[in-house]
C-alpha positions in Angstrom: 0.1 -0.1 0.0 1.5 3.2 -1.1 0.8 5.2 2.2 1.5 8.6 0.7 -1.6 8.6 -1.7 -4.3 7.7 1.8 -6.6 10.4 2.2 -6.1 10.8 5.7 -9.0 12.9 6.3 -11.4 10.4 5.0 -9.8 8.2 7.4 -10.2 10.1 10.4 -13.8 10.9 9.9 -14.5 7.0 9.4 -12.8 5.9 12.4 -12.7 8.6 14.7 -15.8 10.7 13.3 -13.8 14.0 13.6 -13.9 16.5 10.2 -10.3 17.7 10.8 -6.9 17.1 12.8 -5.7 19.2 15.6 -2.5 21.1 15.5 0.3 18.8 14.2 -1.4 15.1 14.0 -1.3 15.1 10.2 2.4 15.7 9.7 3.2 13.2 12.7 1.2 10.8 10.9 2.4 11.4 7.8 6.1 11.1 9.2 5.1 7.7 10.8 3.4 6.3 7.8 6.8 7.1 5.9 8.6 5.0 8.0 10.6 7.6 10.0 11.2 7.7 13.8 9.0 10.1 15.3 9.2 12.1 18.7 6.2 14.2 20.0 5.7 16.2 22.4 2.3 17.5 22.9 0.5 18.6 26.5 -2.3 16.8 27.5 -5.3 16.8 25.5 -3.7 17.5 22.7 -4.4 14.3 20.7 -1.9 12.4 21.3 -3.5 8.8 21.2 -4.8 9.6 18.0 -0.9 10.2 16.5 -0.2 6.3 16.5 -3.9 4.9 16.6 -4.7 6.1 13.5 -1.7 4.9 11.2 -1.9 1.8 13.0 -5.3 1.1 11.3 -4.1 2.0 7.8 -0.6 0.2 8.2 0.2 -3.7 7.5 0.8 -5.5 10.7 0.2 -4.8 14.4 1.2 -1.3 16.5 2.8 -2.3 19.6 2.1 0.6 21.9 4.1 0.1 25.2 2.2 2.0 28.1 3.1 2.0 31.9 -0.3 1.8 33.7 -2.6 -1.3 33.4 -5.7 1.2 33.6 -4.5 3.5 30.8 -4.2 0.5 28.7 -7.7 -0.6 29.2 -9.3 2.7 28.5 -7.2 3.1 25.3 -8.4 0.0 23.9 -12.1 0.5 25.4 -11.9 3.5 23.1 -10.4 2.2 20.3 -12.9 -0.6 20.0 -15.7 2.0 20.2 -14.7 3.0 16.8 -15.1 -0.3 15.4 -17.3 -3.4 15.3 -14.6 -5.7 15.6 -13.8 -6.1 19.1 -10.1 -7.7 18.3 -9.0 -4.8 17.0 -7.2 -3.6 20.2 -6.1 -5.7 22.9 -3.8 -5.5 25.9 -1.2 -7.9 27.1 -0.1 -7.4 30.7 -0.6 -9.0 34.3 -4.1 -8.4 34.5 -5.1 -11.4 32.0 -5.7 -15.1 32.8 -3.8 -18.0 30.4 -6.9 -18.4 28.3 -7.4 -14.3 27.8 -3.5 -14.4 26.5 -4.4 -17.0 24.3 -7.5 -15.2 23.0 -5.1 -12.0 22.3 -2.5 -14.2 20.8 -5.0 -15.7 18.5 -6.3 -12.3 17.3 -2.7 -11.0 16.6 -1.7 -14.0 14.6 -4.9 -13.8 12.5 -4.2 -10.1 11.7 -7.3 -9.1 13.4 -5.2 -7.0 15.9 -4.2 -3.2 14.6 -2.9 -2.1 18.0 -1.5 -4.2 21.1 -0.9 -2.1 24.2 1.9 -4.0 26.4 3.2 -3.0 29.8 7.4 -2.4 29.8 7.3 -5.5 32.3 5.2 -7.6 30.1 7.9 -6.8 26.9 10.7 -7.9 28.6 9.1 -11.9 29.3 10.7 -14.1 27.1 7.5 -15.7 26.0 6.3 -12.8 24.8 9.6 -11.5 23.1 9.5 -14.6 21.5 5.8 -14.4 20.4 6.6 -11.0 19.0 9.1 -12.0 16.8 6.4 -14.2 14.6 4.1 -11.3 14.0 4.4 -8.3 11.6 5.0 -5.6 13.5 4.0 -1.9 12.0 5.6 0.3 14.3 6.7 0.9 18.1 4.8 3.2 19.8 6.5 4.6 23.5 3.5 6.4 25.1 4.6 8.3 28.2 8.2 8.5 27.1 9.1 10.7 30.0 9.0 7.6 32.2 12.4 6.4 30.2 14.6 9.5 31.9 15.8 9.8 35.4 15.2 13.7 35.0 11.3 13.0 34.3 9.0 13.4 37.0 7.9 9.7 36.7 11.2 7.7 36.0 10.8 3.9 35.2 13.8 1.6 34.8 12.1 -0.7 32.8 11.8 1.5 30.3 15.2 1.4 29.9 15.3 -2.0 28.7 12.8 -1.1 25.7 15.4 -0.5 23.0 17.4 -3.6 23.6 14.2 -5.4 23.8 13.0 -3.6 20.2 16.0 -4.8 18.8 15.6 -8.6 20.0 12.3 -8.3 18.5 12.5 -6.9 15.1 13.5 -3.6 13.8 10.4 -1.1 13.2 9.8 2.8 13.1 9.6 4.1 16.9 7.0 7.1 17.5 7.8 8.5 21.2 5.1 10.5 23.1 4.8 12.4 26.1 2.8 15.9 27.7 5.7 17.0 29.3 9.4 16.8 29.0 12.3 19.5 29.5 15.2 19.6 26.8 17.2 17.4 29.2 14.5 14.7 29.5 13.7 14.8 25.6 17.6 14.3 24.4 17.6 11.4 27.1 14.2 10.0 25.6 16.2 10.1 22.2 19.2 8.6 23.2 17.8 5.9 24.9 15.8 4.8 22.6 18.2 5.5 19.7 16.1 7.6 17.7 18.7 10.9 17.9 17.4 11.6 14.5 13.8 11.1 15.0 11.5 14.5 13.3 10.4 16.2 16.3 7.1 17.7 16.6 6.7 20.0 19.6 3.4 22.0 20.5 3.0 24.7 22.9 2.3 23.9 26.5 0.5 27.2 27.0 -3.1 26.0 28.4 -5.0 29.5 28.3 -8.1 28.3 30.0 -5.9 27.0 33.0 -6.2 29.2 36.0 -3.1 28.8 38.4 -2.8 30.0 42.1 -0.7 29.1 45.0 -1.8 29.2 48.3 0.0 28.9 51.7 -0.9 25.5 53.4 -2.3 26.7 57.1 -3.4 24.4 59.7 -7.0 24.8 58.2 -6.3 23.4 54.9 -8.6 20.8 55.3 -11.1 23.1 55.6 -10.0 25.5 53.0 -10.8 22.7 50.5 -14.1 21.7 51.8 -15.5 25.1 51.3 -13.8 25.3 48.0 -15.9 22.0 46.9 -18.8 23.4 48.3 -18.7 26.5 46.1 -18.3 24.3 43.0 -21.5 22.0 43.3 -21.9 19.2 40.7 -18.4 19.8 39.5 -15.6 16.8 38.6 -12.1 17.7 40.8 -9.1 15.8 41.6 -7.0 16.5 44.8 -3.5 14.7 44.8 -1.7 13.9 47.9 1.6 12.6 48.3 0.9 9.7 51.0 -1.4 7.3 50.6 -2.6 7.6 54.6 -3.1 11.7 53.5 -5.6 10.0 50.6 -7.4 8.3 52.9 -7.8 10.9 55.8 -8.9 13.6 53.3 -11.3 11.5 51.6 -12.5 10.8 54.9 -13.0 14.2 55.6 -14.8 15.1 52.4 -17.1 12.7 52.8 -18.1 13.9 56.4 -18.7 17.1 55.0 -21.2 15.4 52.6 -18.8 15.7 49.4 -19.1 12.7 47.1 -15.8 11.8 47.4 -13.5 8.3 46.7 -9.8 7.7 47.6 -7.3 6.1 45.0 -4.1 4.9 45.2 -1.5 2.1 44.3 -2.4 0.3 47.6 -5.9 -0.3 46.8 -7.2 -3.6 44.9 -7.4 -3.4 41.5 -10.9 -3.8 41.3 -11.4 -1.2 44.1 -9.3 1.7 41.6 -11.3 0.8 38.5 -14.8 1.1 40.2 -13.5 4.0 41.6 -12.3 5.4 38.1 -15.7 4.7 36.5 -17.8 5.8 39.1 -15.4 9.4 38.5 -15.8 8.9 34.7 -19.9 8.6 35.1 -20.0 11.1 37.6 -21.6 8.9 40.3 -18.3 10.6 42.7 -17.7 14.6 42.0 -14.1 14.2 43.7 -11.3 11.8 43.3 -8.7 12.2 46.1 -5.5 10.4 44.8 -1.6 9.9 44.8 0.0 10.4 41.5 -0.9 6.6 40.7 -4.3 8.1 39.7 -4.0 10.5 36.4 -2.3 8.7 33.3 -5.4 6.3 33.0 -7.8 9.0 33.1 -9.6 10.7 29.9 -12.3 12.9 31.6 -12.5 16.2 29.8 -14.7 18.1 32.1 -12.6 18.0 35.4 -12.9 21.5 36.5 -10.5 21.9 39.4 -7.2 20.2 40.3 -6.0 20.6 43.9 -2.6 19.6 45.1 -2.7 19.5 49.1 1.0 18.3 49.1 3.8 20.4 47.1 4.9 18.3 43.9 8.1 16.8 43.6 8.4 18.4 40.0 7.4 21.0 38.2 7.0 17.9 35.3 4.5 16.1 37.6 2.9 19.4 38.4 2.4 20.5 34.8 0.9 16.8 34.0 -1.2 16.6 36.9 -2.6 19.9 36.5 -3.4 19.2 32.7 -5.9 16.6 33.5 -8.5 20.1 34.4 -10.1 21.8 31.6 -9.5 19.6 28.5 -12.3 20.2 26.5 -11.1 24.0 26.7 -13.3 24.9 29.4 -12.9 26.1 33.1 -9.7 24.3 34.8 -8.8 25.7 38.1 -5.5 24.5 39.4 -4.7 25.4 43.0 -1.7 24.1 45.2 -0.8 24.5 48.8 2.7 25.2 49.8 4.4 24.9 52.7 8.3 25.0 53.6 7.3 22.0 56.1 6.5 20.0 53.2 9.6 21.0 51.2 11.5 19.8 54.2 9.7 16.5 54.1 10.8 15.9 50.4 14.2 16.7 50.9 14.1 14.3 54.0 12.8 11.5 51.7 15.7 11.8 49.4 18.4 11.1 52.0 19.9 7.9 51.8 19.3 7.6 48.0 22.5 7.4 45.7 24.0 10.9 45.3 23.0 11.5 41.5 19.6 10.6 42.5 19.7 13.4 45.4 21.2 15.8 43.2 18.3 15.2 40.5 15.9 15.1 43.3 17.2 18.4 44.8 17.3 20.4 41.7 13.7 19.5 40.7 12.5 20.3 44.1 14.2 23.7 43.7 12.5 24.5 40.9 9.1 23.8 42.1 9.9 25.7 45.2 10.8 28.7 43.0 7.6 28.3 41.1 5.6 28.5 44.2 7.3 31.5 45.6 7.7 33.3 42.6 5.4 36.5 42.4 6.1 36.5 38.6 3.0 35.2 36.2 2.6 31.5 37.0 2.1 30.7 33.2 5.5 32.6 32.1 7.5 30.1 34.4 5.9 27.3 33.6 6.2 28.2 29.9 10.1 28.7 30.8 10.8 25.5 32.4 9.5 23.7 29.3 11.8 26.0 27.1 9.1 28.3 25.5 8.7 31.9 25.6 5.7 33.6 26.8 5.7 37.1 25.9 2.8 38.7 27.6 3.5 40.4 31.1 0.1 39.6 32.4 -1.7 36.1 31.5 -4.6 37.4 33.2 -5.3 34.0 34.5 -3.1 33.2 37.8 -3.0 34.7 41.1 0.3 36.6 40.4 -1.4 38.3 37.6 -4.9 38.9 39.1 -3.2 40.7 42.1 0.3 41.9 40.7 3.0 43.1 42.9 5.0 46.2 42.9 8.1 46.0 40.7 11.2 47.5 41.9 14.3 48.3 39.9 17.0 45.8 40.0 19.6 47.0 37.4 22.5 47.1 39.3 21.8 44.0 41.5 21.4 42.4 38.2 24.8 43.5 37.2 26.5 42.4 40.7 24.6 39.1 39.7 26.2 38.7 36.3 29.5 40.0 37.5 29.8 37.3 40.5 29.1 34.4 38.0 31.7 35.4 35.8 34.2 36.0 38.5 33.9 32.2 39.5 34.0 30.9 36.1 30.4 29.9 36.1 31.3 27.1 37.9 28.8 27.2 41.1 25.2 27.3 41.9 22.4 29.6 42.9 22.9 28.8 46.4 26.8 29.5 46.2 26.9 33.1 43.8 24.0 34.3 46.4 26.5 33.5 49.4 29.1 35.2 47.7 26.8 38.4 47.3 25.4 38.3 50.9 28.9 38.4 52.1 28.8 34.9 53.9 31.8 33.3 55.4 31.3 29.7 54.3 34.0 27.0 54.5 33.4 26.9 50.8 33.7 30.5 49.8 37.4 30.6 52.1 38.5 27.7 50.7 38.1 28.9 47.0 39.6 32.5 48.3 36.0 33.5 46.8 36.0 36.3 49.8 38.3 38.2 48.2 36.4 38.9 45.2 35.0 42.2 44.0 31.6 41.5 44.7 31.7 39.7 48.0 29.1 41.1 50.5 28.3 43.9 48.1 24.6 42.4 48.2 24.5 42.3 51.9 21.9 45.6 52.0 19.1 42.6 50.2 17.7 39.7 51.8 18.0 36.1 50.6 14.4 36.5 48.7 15.2 39.5 47.0 18.4 37.9 45.3 16.7 34.5 44.5 14.1 36.8 42.6 17.0 38.3 40.5 18.1 35.2 39.7 15.1 33.6 38.6 13.9 36.8 36.8 16.8 36.8 34.9 17.0 33.3 33.7 13.4 34.2 32.4 14.5 37.2 30.8 17.4 35.2 29.0 20.3 36.9 30.7 21.4 33.7 32.9 20.5 30.1 32.5 21.0 26.9 34.4 23.3 24.1 33.2 21.3 21.2 33.7 24.0 18.7 32.7 26.5 19.7 35.4 23.0 20.0 38.1 22.6 23.3 37.7 25.8 25.5 37.3 24.4 29.2 36.7 26.1 30.1 33.0 25.8 33.6 31.5 24.3 33.9 27.9 25.3 36.1 24.9 22.5 38.4 26.2 23.6 38.4 29.6 27.1 39.4 28.4 25.8 42.1 26.2 23.4 43.7 29.1 26.7 43.9 31.1 28.1 46.1 28.6 25.2 48.4 28.3 23.1 48.1 31.3 19.2 48.9 31.1 16.3 49.4 33.4 15.4 45.6 34.7 12.4 45.7 37.4 11.8 42.8 39.6 8.8 41.6 41.7 10.1 39.9 45.6 9.0 36.4 46.1 6.2 36.0 48.4 7.0 34.8 52.3 5.0 31.8 52.7 6.5 31.3 56.2 4.6 34.6 57.1 1.4 33.4 55.1 1.0 29.8 56.2 -0.4 31.1 59.7 -3.0 33.4 57.9 -6.1 32.7 56.7 -7.5 33.9 53.2 -10.6 33.2 51.0 -10.0 30.7 48.3 -10.0 33.0 45.1 -11.7 30.9 42.0 -10.5 31.3 38.2 -13.5 32.6 36.6 -17.3 31.3 36.2 -19.4 29.5 34.0 -21.6 32.4 32.4 -24.9 31.0 31.8 -28.4 30.6 33.2 -28.0 28.6 36.8 -31.4 27.1 35.9 -30.8 25.9 32.9 -27.3 25.0 33.7 -28.5 22.7 36.2 -31.4 21.1 33.8 -29.0 20.1 31.2 -26.9 18.5 33.7 -29.4 16.6 35.2 -30.8 16.0 31.4 -27.5 14.5 30.3 -27.2 12.1 33.3 -30.0 10.7 32.7 -29.4 10.1 28.9 -25.9 9.1 30.2 -27.3 6.4 32.3 -29.8 5.1 29.5 -27.1 4.5 26.9 -24.2 3.3 29.4 -21.7 6.0 28.9 -20.2 8.6 30.1 -21.6 12.0 30.8 -19.3 13.9 29.2 -19.7 12.3 25.9 -23.6 13.6 25.6 -22.5 17.1 25.5 -19.8 19.3 26.9 -20.2 22.8 28.2 -17.1 24.6 28.3 -16.8 27.8 30.4 -16.2 30.1 27.4 -19.4 29.0 25.6 -22.6 26.4 25.8 -22.2 23.9 23.2 -24.9 21.7 22.4 -25.1 19.3 19.7 -29.0 17.4 18.8 -29.1 14.9 21.6 -31.0 12.3 19.1 -27.9 12.7 16.2 -25.2 12.2 18.8 -26.9 9.1 20.1 -26.8 7.9 17.1 -23.2 8.1 16.3 -21.3 5.5 17.4 -17.8 7.4 17.7 -18.5 9.8 20.7 -15.3 9.6 22.4 -13.4 12.8 22.1 -10.3 13.2 22.3 
């Protein structure tokens, strides 16, 4: 088959019911059809799954999709089967299957019925599965959640490191690696480990303009704050992330005691209970899921209206991935994180006893998260900068810092001092060390390097550490300074920074927030916008949607969706007649 001549729009309409592709989807699919390795960086809700599902249907053979979670596999297989009358078109192969089910999967694959075979990396390494896959015509390999390959990613899985050797053992075929979140370091790691350094890269913008970002101090009244917020969002779906299973269980109990329809979800629960909880959430039998990060990758619910982080996330990548579960339909999505220095210290203690390299990586990732939480700069700008994207707007209008901007102060002299100090130490030290020099701290390390003799030593003692951290952070956003991730965060001056030193201009900063002072305060939860519709009509529509969904055993969100910025309705009868109602 000459894949270059395939009318992909026709295939898209026939199998998935969509009229047109999103963003780079068609270009990605064309590249894969041409037999080329492909790297896809696309935020949650951007339509990554389609990039390998569609080509699998038109290419000869079976596509092997490597996926990290059983729940995610089941979700994907169920979705693709909705598009086809043939159940055998997609299967998963993992530890949840008994022998007879495995035999059925293998029979369907060998007969040519199966176009998509989902496998866990652990299953892929089993000798009997390797042997079986050698006898299969494989169209391509799709590595979903590819950030799991990298130690610098937020969800590192050692098994992912074994994928390339196993692929070499089975048979050669094009590879498409997909992830919703990856810094430049993680991207390079993924491509190097999979042996696809020459892969065509397709990177979409990380900006989710509909998401509202807010960081609040975590006070002793945090449970009360959360209950009060949820009560102000009646009938809306939300996810609350906690770091420990114990906290998940306790908070879910608190919510239920306050008449909130909530359930706990974590990896320590029985598989059947987790599956039921996930179904209850999707079908809107419960409103709130309280979960560890075990919950998320397997969920495809577009109308999650708020995502709350009860604890500070371990990394900005993880935070972005988790908040990305909100507002996937383009409607309202509030992302609220509670931050406490105590939680930060707890996470730092968890790193103790781990290998030095792992500690260094973990500490650097935590520093980035702390910087995000404490900064008074636009949160959208900070997030996008972390992923290597420039956000040009000064005020996004949809985060707590932009809605409540702090006064800017002139910092031209401070920036010059910072740049001169980095140059003086030959760009060989991290942020804390540089700031200690400027503050005039006679640490043993500074004295050993004789950096207490530098001209800039102690010249910044008139300003506190918080101010200097803000200078460093905003110098990075402005492109004057960068962190070298290869050397665990050494500060380097960019060409723009060297140019600035020769001819300094006005440089204004906003000082960071002091969360230690705020932790004992109590402030009302702010929102991120409201749905501008008639409340009575809105309630009636939601009741109707739930009724129709029960009649047809479908998730309510596939009946119709109501984004924040418009009321979108399609005729229900015609919608129900379609068999292709699962939207990306």
